C-alpha positions, 0 to 999 in steps of 0.5 A: 747329617742335616742333608740326610734328615732333609732327604728323609723328610722329603721322602716321607712327604712325597709318600704321604702325598702319593697315598693321599692323592690315590684314594678310591674317591677319585674313580669316576662314577657312572650316573644311574639312569633309573634314579627318580620317581616314574609314573605310568597312567592308563585312562580308558573308558571306565578304567583308570590304572596307575603305577609308580616306581621309585628307584633310589641311588642305593639300588633299592626301589618301591612301587605301587600299582592300582586299577579301578573300573567304574570307580571301584578299585579292583586291584592294588599292590605294592612291592619293594626290594633291590635292583641291579642294572645288567648291561645297557638295557636290563634291570634285575629286580629282587622283589617282595610283594606286599599285597592282598594275595592269598600268599602275601610277602612273596619274594622272587627275582625277575628281569625286565628290559628297559629303554630310556628316552626323551620326548616333548612330554618329558623323560621316559622309561619303557619297560619291556616284559618279554614273558608277557610280550608287553611294554609300559611307558613310565614318565619321570615325575 
């Protein structure tokens, strides 16, 4: 009888160890290459433009952009929302703009390609806007 109880106890311990050892936390996590604060600055004669975007690990983001001509602010807007990474080089944004347009708080989805790299100046992200045929290089702050 003692042997049977001992076998039952060992079986119970083994099953417990298996369940505890197989948790979802053991799955490897892939680091999000976008997390951080990224800044774009364009300085030209009489023009100063800046844009900052913050990607959070919980897949939310915020951004702010402004442009000045001869010291006069001609454009400012902010946006926030969620994002997801599709494949190796696309970001899908779900955005709410909060700016001074006639129709504030506009919501929409948009996609942009990105390329991440490193150079002497630091880590960077290049956003490629296919619709506009344009790109901008943001540096990590």
